[in-house]
VMD Tcl script that draws the C-alpha trace (Angstrom):
set ca {
  {0.77 14.61 32.69}
  {3.50 15.85 30.33}
  {5.41 13.04 28.61}
  {7.32 14.98 25.95}
  {9.12 12.73 23.49}
  {7.84 9.66 25.37}
  {4.34 10.47 24.07}
  {5.56 8.89 20.80}
  {6.01 5.55 22.56}
  {2.48 4.05 22.08}
  {2.25 4.51 18.27}
  {5.97 3.81 17.73}
  {5.78 0.55 19.68}
  {2.73 -0.45 17.62}
  {4.55 0.34 14.36}
  {7.78 -1.45 15.33}
  {5.99 -4.57 16.55}
  {3.78 -4.62 13.44}
  {6.94 -4.58 11.32}
  {8.65 -7.31 13.36}
  {5.69 -9.62 13.96}
  {3.68 -8.80 10.81}
  {0.61 -9.04 13.01}
  {-1.28 -5.86 13.74}
  {-3.56 -7.12 16.57}
  {-0.90 -7.75 19.25}
  {1.03 -4.72 18.01}
  {-1.93 -2.37 18.53}
  {-2.67 -3.92 21.92}
  {0.95 -3.39 22.96}
  {0.62 0.28 21.97}
  {-2.53 0.61 24.08}
  {-0.88 -1.17 27.02}
  {2.30 0.92 27.05}
  {0.25 4.13 26.92}
  {-1.98 2.90 29.75}
  {1.14 1.92 31.72}
  {2.51 5.44 31.30}
  {-0.76 6.84 32.64}
  {-0.65 4.37 35.55}
  {2.67 5.78 36.81}
  {4.61 3.20 34.78}
  {3.09 0.26 36.64}
  {2.82 -2.50 33.96}
  {0.22 -4.56 35.83}
  {-1.93 -1.51 36.48}
  {-1.42 -0.73 32.78}
  {-3.31 -3.91 31.84}
  {-6.22 -2.86 34.06}
  {-6.23 0.69 32.69}
  {-6.05 -0.66 29.09}
  {-9.37 -2.44 29.48}
  {-11.11 -0.25 32.06}
  {-10.30 3.16 30.58}
  {-9.91 2.44 26.89}
  {-10.97 -0.89 25.34}
  {-14.28 -1.44 27.18}
  {-15.44 2.20 26.85}
  {-14.85 2.26 23.06}
  {-16.83 -0.98 22.63}
  {-19.68 0.46 24.71}
  {-19.85 3.71 22.76}
  {-23.11 3.86 20.76}
  {-21.46 5.22 17.60}
  {-18.72 2.61 17.68}
  {-21.22 -0.20 18.26}
  {-23.18 0.97 15.21}
  {-20.03 0.83 13.12}
  {-19.24 -2.72 14.30}
  {-22.74 -3.86 13.36}
  {-22.64 -2.47 9.84}
  {-19.16 -3.92 9.29}
  {-20.69 -7.29 10.19}
  {-23.59 -6.72 7.78}
  {-21.19 -6.00 4.93}
  {-19.54 -9.34 5.70}
  {-22.96 -10.97 5.40}
  {-23.60 -9.31 2.04}
  {-20.25 -10.50 0.65}
  {-20.95 -14.04 1.87}
  {-24.24 -14.13 -0.06}
  {-22.60 -12.66 -3.18}
  {-20.12 -15.53 -3.10}
  {-22.62 -18.27 -2.26}
  {-25.26 -17.25 -4.82}
  {-22.71 -16.91 -7.63}
  {-23.57 -13.32 -8.54}
  {-19.94 -12.24 -8.90}
  {-19.09 -15.31 -10.96}
  {-22.00 -14.55 -13.30}
  {-20.74 -10.99 -13.77}
  {-17.29 -12.30 -14.66}
  {-18.76 -14.79 -17.13}
  {-20.76 -12.00 -18.77}
  {-17.59 -9.93 -19.23}
  {-15.53 -12.89 -20.50}
  {-18.10 -13.60 -23.23}
  {-17.41 -10.15 -24.69}
  {-13.62 -10.55 -24.79}
  {-12.08 -10.93 -28.26}
  {-8.46 -9.78 -27.83}
  {-5.55 -9.48 -25.39}
  {-6.40 -5.86 -24.78}
  {-10.04 -6.77 -24.23}
  {-9.10 -9.52 -21.75}
  {-6.97 -7.10 -19.73}
  {-9.52 -4.28 -19.92}
  {-12.31 -6.69 -18.96}
  {-10.36 -7.81 -15.91}
  {-9.81 -4.19 -14.90}
  {-13.49 -3.43 -15.43}
  {-14.52 -6.41 -13.32}
  {-12.17 -5.24 -10.57}
  {-13.93 -1.87 -10.52}
  {-17.41 -3.43 -10.55}
  {-16.58 -5.69 -7.57}
  {-15.89 -2.66 -5.38}
  {-17.64 -3.96 -2.28}
  {-14.52 -5.56 -0.73}
  {-10.87 -5.94 -1.73}
  {-10.48 -9.60 -0.63}
  {-13.68 -10.60 -2.38}
  {-12.56 -8.59 -5.42}
  {-9.04 -10.02 -5.69}
  {-10.04 -13.66 -5.32}
  {-13.10 -13.42 -7.58}
  {-11.68 -11.33 -10.43}
  {-8.41 -13.26 -10.56}
  {-9.81 -16.77 -10.38}
  {-12.65 -16.21 -12.86}
  {-10.76 -14.15 -15.47}
  {-7.70 -16.44 -15.39}
  {-9.04 -18.77 -18.08}
  {-9.85 -15.80 -20.34}
  {-6.44 -14.13 -20.00}
  {-4.65 -17.47 -20.46}
  {-6.55 -18.02 -23.70}
  {-5.59 -14.56 -24.93}
  {-1.91 -15.01 -23.99}
  {-1.80 -12.51 -21.14}
  {0.87 -13.32 -18.55}
  {-0.23 -14.31 -15.06}
  {1.99 -11.51 -13.77}
  {-0.05 -8.98 -15.74}
  {-3.31 -10.51 -14.54}
  {-2.18 -10.31 -10.90}
  {-1.12 -6.68 -11.35}
  {-4.48 -5.68 -12.83}
  {-6.37 -7.50 -10.08}
  {-4.24 -6.01 -7.29}
  {-4.43 -2.45 -8.66}
  {-8.22 -2.46 -9.02}
  {-9.11 -4.12 -5.71}
  {-8.03 -2.01 -2.72}
  {-7.91 1.31 -4.65}
  {-11.44 0.82 -5.96}
  {-12.71 -0.12 -2.50}
  {-11.49 3.30 -1.29}
  {-12.75 5.31 -4.26}
  {-16.33 4.00 -4.35}
  {-18.38 5.43 -1.46}
  {-19.84 2.08 -0.31}
  {-17.48 -0.75 0.63}
  {-16.05 -2.58 3.63}
  {-13.06 -0.21 3.49}
  {-15.31 2.84 3.63}
  {-17.11 1.66 6.77}
  {-13.77 0.79 8.41}
  {-12.26 4.21 7.71}
  {-15.47 5.96 8.75}
  {-15.10 4.29 12.13}
  {-11.60 5.72 12.53}
  {-12.67 9.19 11.38}
  {-15.67 9.20 13.72}
  {-13.49 8.45 16.75}
  {-11.08 11.28 15.93}
  {-13.91 13.74 15.30}
  {-15.13 12.99 18.82}
  {-11.64 13.58 20.23}
  {-11.04 16.80 18.28}
  {-14.56 18.14 18.81}
  {-15.71 18.18 15.17}
  {-19.43 17.55 14.60}
  {-19.27 16.86 10.85}
  {-20.76 13.63 9.44}
  {-18.01 11.02 9.14}
  {-19.56 9.77 5.89}
  {-19.41 13.16 4.20}
  {-15.92 13.62 5.60}
  {-14.96 10.37 3.88}
  {-16.56 11.48 0.61}
  {-14.46 14.65 0.70}
  {-11.25 12.55 0.83}
  {-11.96 10.72 -2.44}
  {-10.74 13.44 -4.86}
  {-7.53 13.77 -2.81}
  {-6.84 10.02 -2.73}
  {-4.22 10.49 -5.42}
  {-2.41 7.15 -5.30}
  {-5.64 5.13 -5.52}
  {-6.83 7.24 -8.47}
  {-3.47 6.96 -10.24}
  {-3.19 3.21 -9.58}
  {-6.55 2.49 -11.23}
  {-5.93 4.94 -14.07}
  {-2.45 3.53 -14.70}
  {-3.86 0.05 -15.27}
  {-5.79 1.28 -18.30}
  {-2.96 3.54 -19.49}
  {-0.65 0.51 -19.54}
  {-3.26 -1.68 -21.25}
  {-4.51 0.64 -23.96}
  {-1.32 2.54 -24.73}
  {0.81 -0.64 -24.52}
  {3.40 0.95 -22.26}
  {4.72 -2.10 -20.39}
  {8.26 -1.79 -19.08}
  {10.74 -3.54 -16.80}
  {10.10 -7.13 -15.60}
  {6.43 -6.92 -16.69}
  {7.44 -6.22 -20.29}
  {9.65 -9.32 -20.24}
  {6.83 -11.43 -18.79}
  {4.43 -10.22 -21.48}
  {7.02 -10.86 -24.20}
  {7.49 -14.41 -22.91}
  {3.77 -15.14 -22.94}
  {3.10 -13.57 -26.34}
  {6.00 -15.32 -28.06}
  {6.03 -18.72 -26.32}
  {2.49 -19.05 -24.94}
  {3.86 -19.65 -21.43}
  {1.67 -17.66 -19.05}
  {4.18 -18.24 -16.25}
  {7.95 -18.62 -16.10}
  {9.44 -22.09 -15.84}
  {9.68 -23.12 -12.20}
  {6.99 -20.72 -10.96}
  {5.08 -21.83 -7.85}
  {1.64 -20.23 -8.03}
  {-0.68 -20.48 -5.01}
  {-4.27 -21.55 -5.58}
  {-7.23 -19.37 -4.71}
  {-9.27 -22.50 -4.03}
  {-7.09 -23.22 -1.01}
  {-8.07 -19.85 0.46}
  {-11.71 -19.50 -0.46}
  {-12.78 -23.13 0.05}
  {-16.01 -22.09 -1.66}
  {-18.70 -24.68 -2.28}
  {-19.27 -25.36 -6.00}
  {-22.38 -23.91 -7.59}
  {-25.06 -26.51 -8.31}
  {-26.80 -24.33 -10.91}
  {-25.81 -21.68 -13.42}
  {-24.86 -18.47 -11.60}
  {-27.22 -15.55 -12.20}
  {-26.12 -11.96 -12.64}
  {-29.19 -10.65 -10.81}
  {-27.93 -12.28 -7.60}
  {-25.23 -9.60 -7.49}
  {-26.91 -6.68 -9.23}
  {-30.26 -6.57 -7.42}
  {-28.88 -6.53 -3.82}
  {-26.17 -4.09 -4.90}
  {-28.66 -1.73 -6.57}
  {-30.91 -1.89 -3.49}
  {-27.92 -1.12 -1.25}
  {-26.92 1.94 -3.27}
  {-30.50 3.14 -3.89}
  {-31.47 3.06 -0.20}
  {-28.64 5.23 1.09}
  {-29.80 8.68 -0.22}
  {-33.40 8.42 1.11}
  {-32.10 7.01 4.41}
  {-29.77 9.98 4.72}
  {-32.75 12.31 4.28}
  {-34.88 10.34 6.74}
  {-32.22 10.18 9.49}
  {-31.56 13.88 8.90}
  {-35.17 14.80 9.71}
  {-36.54 15.42 6.22}
  {-39.13 16.85 5.44}
  {-39.22 18.71 8.80}
  {-35.72 19.91 7.91}
  {-35.03 21.21 4.42}
  {-32.98 19.09 2.00}
  {-29.57 20.65 2.72}
  {-30.08 20.66 6.50}
  {-31.27 17.03 6.46}
  {-28.22 15.89 4.52}
  {-25.94 17.77 6.89}
  {-27.56 16.25 9.99}
  {-27.91 12.72 8.57}
  {-26.67 9.72 10.54}
  {-24.39 8.09 7.96}
  {-23.61 5.04 10.07}
  {-27.21 3.98 10.72}
  {-28.17 4.80 7.10}
  {-25.53 2.44 5.70}
  {-26.36 -0.14 8.37}
  {-30.04 -0.27 7.35}
  {-29.17 -0.40 3.64}
  {-26.65 -3.22 4.17}
  {-29.08 -5.15 6.36}
  {-31.83 -4.91 3.74}
  {-29.49 -5.93 0.89}
  {-28.23 -8.91 2.93}
  {-31.77 -10.13 3.69}
  {-32.63 -9.73 0.00}
  {-29.60 -11.85 -0.94}
  {-30.74 -14.50 1.52}
  {-34.30 -14.52 0.13}
  {-33.08 -14.71 -3.49}
  {-30.84 -17.68 -2.65}
  {-33.71 -19.47 -0.89}
  {-36.15 -18.79 -3.73}
  {-33.69 -20.31 -6.23}
  {-33.10 -23.31 -3.92}
  {-29.37 -22.59 -3.79}
  {-29.38 -23.45 -0.09}
  {-31.76 -24.38 2.70}
  {-32.87 -22.00 5.45}
  {-30.50 -23.71 7.88}
  {-27.64 -23.23 5.40}
  {-28.69 -19.61 4.89}
  {-28.32 -18.92 8.61}
  {-24.90 -20.61 8.52}
  {-23.86 -18.38 5.58}
  {-25.18 -15.33 7.45}
  {-23.18 -16.15 10.57}
  {-20.14 -17.04 8.46}
  {-20.20 -13.56 6.93}
  {-20.16 -12.03 10.41}
  {-17.32 -14.33 11.53}
  {-15.34 -13.26 8.48}
  {-15.23 -9.72 9.89}
  {-13.85 -10.62 13.33}
  {-10.35 -9.41 12.39}
  {-11.80 -6.07 11.30}
  {-13.71 -5.81 14.60}
  {-10.54 -6.34 16.62}
  {-8.49 -3.87 14.57}
  {-11.19 -1.20 14.88}
  {-11.56 -1.65 18.65}
  {-7.81 -1.47 19.22}
  {-7.45 1.44 16.77}
  {-10.09 3.42 18.67}
  {-8.31 2.53 21.91}
  {-4.84 3.56 20.77}
  {-6.31 6.80 19.44}
  {-7.70 7.54 22.91}
  {-4.39 6.58 24.48}
  {-2.44 8.84 22.12}
  {-4.78 11.69 23.01}
  {-4.27 11.14 26.74}
  {-0.46 11.04 26.56}
  {-0.29 14.01 24.15}
  {1.15 12.31 21.05}
  {-0.56 14.56 18.51}
  {0.39 17.76 20.32}
  {4.03 16.73 20.49}
  {4.16 15.69 16.82}
  {2.35 18.89 15.76}
  {4.84 21.09 17.60}
  {7.75 19.13 16.16}
  {6.31 19.32 12.63}
  {5.84 23.08 12.96}
  {9.50 23.49 13.88}
  {10.89 21.20 11.15}
  {8.52 21.50 8.18}
  {6.25 23.96 6.46}
  {2.61 22.78 6.84}
  {2.27 22.54 3.05}
  {4.68 19.60 2.91}
  {3.00 17.64 5.74}
  {0.48 15.74 3.50}
  {3.28 14.43 1.27}
  {5.28 13.37 4.35}
  {2.24 11.59 5.81}
  {1.80 9.78 2.49}
  {5.44 8.63 2.53}
  {5.41 7.56 6.20}
  {2.11 5.69 5.75}
  {3.59 3.95 2.70}
  {6.65 2.86 4.70}
  {4.48 1.54 7.56}
  {2.22 -0.39 5.14}
  {5.20 -1.79 3.20}
  {6.97 -3.07 6.29}
  {3.88 -4.21 8.21}
  {2.04 -5.57 5.16}
  {-1.36 -4.16 6.09}
  {-3.42 -1.19 4.92}
  {-5.98 -1.60 7.70}
  {-3.25 -1.61 10.34}
  {-1.63 1.44 8.77}
  {-4.91 3.35 8.81}
  {-5.48 2.33 12.42}
  {-2.04 3.61 13.48}
  {-1.72 6.70 11.30}
  {-5.21 8.29 11.29}
  {-5.20 8.94 15.08}
  {-1.88 10.74 14.56}
  {-2.59 12.53 11.27}
  {-6.04 13.99 12.00}
  {-5.05 15.86 15.19}
  {-1.98 17.20 13.36}
  {-4.22 18.53 10.59}
  {-6.51 20.17 13.16}
  {-3.66 21.80 15.08}
  {-1.78 23.05 11.99}
  {-4.95 24.10 10.12}
  {-4.21 21.76 7.20}
  {-7.06 20.46 5.03}
  {-8.52 17.48 6.94}
  {-9.69 15.60 3.81}
  {-6.22 16.01 2.28}
  {-4.45 14.61 5.34}
  {-6.84 11.66 5.71}
  {-6.44 10.93 1.98}
  {-2.64 10.99 2.41}
  {-2.92 8.21 5.00}
  {-5.28 6.18 2.80}
  {-3.13 6.65 -0.30}
  {0.05 5.81 1.57}
  {-1.48 2.68 3.06}
  {-2.50 1.35 -0.36}
  {0.83 2.37 -1.94}
  {2.86 0.51 0.67}
  {0.53 -2.47 0.42}
  {1.06 -2.68 -3.35}
  {4.84 -2.69 -2.92}
  {4.93 -5.17 -0.04}
  {5.55 -8.92 -0.52}
  {3.86 -9.64 2.83}
  {0.68 -7.65 2.16}
  {-2.59 -9.58 2.48}
  {-4.01 -8.11 -0.74}
  {-0.76 -8.85 -2.59}
  {-0.95 -12.48 -1.47}
  {-4.66 -12.79 -2.33}
  {-4.20 -11.17 -5.77}
  {-1.40 -13.64 -6.43}
  {-3.59 -16.52 -5.24}
  {-6.67 -15.46 -7.20}
  {-4.60 -15.06 -10.37}
  {-2.57 -18.22 -9.64}
  {0.65 -16.27 -10.10}
  {3.92 -16.88 -8.28}
  {3.97 -14.39 -5.37}
  {7.58 -13.29 -5.92}
  {6.94 -12.81 -9.65}
  {3.85 -10.72 -8.87}
  {5.74 -8.43 -6.48}
  {8.76 -8.16 -8.79}
  {6.71 -7.18 -11.85}
  {4.23 -4.90 -10.04}
  {6.79 -2.91 -8.02}
  {7.95 -0.59 -10.87}
  {4.34 0.26 -11.71}
  {3.43 0.94 -8.05}
  {6.52 3.14 -7.65}
  {5.59 5.11 -10.79}
  {2.12 5.82 -9.41}
  {3.67 6.51 -5.99}
  {6.08 9.15 -7.32}
  {3.18 10.79 -9.16}
  {1.22 10.69 -5.90}
  {4.00 12.48 -4.01}
  {4.04 15.21 -6.66}
  {0.26 15.60 -6.41}
  {0.33 15.78 -2.60}
  {3.03 18.46 -2.68}
  {0.96 20.53 -5.14}
  {-2.18 20.00 -3.04}
  {-0.32 20.97 0.15}
  {0.62 24.33 -1.32}
  {-2.58 25.07 -3.26}
  {-5.34 22.79 -1.84}
  {-6.56 22.65 -5.44}
  {-7.94 19.22 -6.35}
  {-7.94 19.84 -10.09}
  {-4.44 21.29 -10.33}
  {-3.02 18.48 -8.18}
  {-4.79 15.80 -10.19}
  {-3.76 17.35 -13.52}
  {-0.08 17.66 -12.56}
  {-0.07 14.16 -11.07}
  {-1.69 12.57 -14.14}
  {0.69 14.38 -16.50}
  {3.64 13.14 -14.41}
  {2.20 9.60 -14.42}
  {1.82 9.43 -18.21}
  {5.17 11.11 -18.92}
  {6.93 8.66 -16.59}
  {5.18 5.75 -18.31}
  {6.32 6.86 -21.77}
  {9.85 7.52 -20.53}
  {10.19 4.19 -18.71}
  {8.65 2.32 -21.64}
  {11.21 3.89 -23.97}
  {14.07 3.06 -21.59}
  {13.00 -0.37 -20.29}
  {10.29 -1.56 -22.67}
  {10.31 -4.71 -24.78}
  {9.57 -4.55 -28.50}
  {6.98 -7.15 -29.49}
  {7.10 -9.06 -32.81}
  {4.93 -7.33 -35.40}
  {2.52 -10.23 -35.84}
  {2.05 -10.45 -32.06}
  {1.61 -6.68 -31.79}
  {-1.08 -6.75 -34.47}
  {-3.13 -9.36 -32.60}
  {-2.82 -7.63 -29.26}
}
mol new
graphics top color blue
foreach p $ca { graphics top sphere $p radius 0.5 }
foreach p [lrange $ca 0 end-1] q [lrange $ca 1 end] { graphics top cylinder $p $q radius 0.2 }
display resetview
């Protein structure tokens, strides 16, 4: 069936409803339903039947998709044990003991954000709540703390090759590879996107540029000036949320131990390479062939399962909880991933729907007529940023945009890693700018910073990294050179920082500047 411009209806309905309702689950389902209704000769009741019979149930029953759902659940388990055994808290305490200055407090917070790469929610709440006392003592504004936490949570989760974000995106990539007919490993496809994930790279880099070169500007400079000169870490009248209200974590009954985080994490990372070789048929296959034929999903699943069981055993051996409580923690970790399960299932479904109604083909033909292929990655970055800003969700943006972007890349012969990275970068960029983003809210809560103040002070920094990202994506679109794109983008980022600091910076008193 040829639907022409109406083939845009399923993803557009999902985007519009996500913006209006700020809830991605019903929005994605509505996109699936309208596409199924179109395929059922515009019969809305038959569309409900087709939605489940032809799309939702088949994607759940697919072996590859089921594997992805299981390892998403196991990552939830691992995070639950990290929280309950106090491993992350011990890491934060270790870092805080080394802090001797304002710069050290900020750099330590950024470093902790990178080390807690396993999940953005876990990262934002843990880094913010634990480092808060340290940054307060060193006269760092809560606005600055929230910015550092926010800019090293989601970006880091996308840049490190093992995290809840990685397994989520792998699920989306895998589904599109099946549709397009690409047999490449989804894990290695994800790895190839990392160097092109320009906004995430620039966001993390910019944190340390701002800290160590003292290039604050705009509302953030005023917040830092206030804290350094008056000692007030927040403005008068601020209404900071509390992370405790969100986490509802049980207090530790013993001193948290760093090994409770490091040992399971090391085991997780150490198991993945040999599992890749094993699932790839090594030693029957040579090393390169085995890596190429490896089953990335089952390899990460087995590593995550082992690390989770190890976390459980370590907690039991230290008498941090009983066996009955351990099972409750285990199940709680799985329950914590239910939202991710639903988004993935509906994202796979809307991808199949879009394929059936011809969305990608229509958009590809339109893009060929209106734009040169070299500019497409930058446009995808901008559109993804707008969707994430208005809908307030990176996950939802990925779920909507990847099923559109990947077929476009295949049809126009654009670098697939570059296009996927444009979606990922745009999703994080829009999230950082959005006052309704989940990670923005959680970073504000973990840092106990007024949400409006956090958004207001972070926005100029996110826009600076975003402009640099657009420049890098344009360069990459024309050259496909990672190094040239990164170099030009980083130069633009630092030049913009110096320029904006000169124009909108705040001169600190000399005695305060000396102690910084």
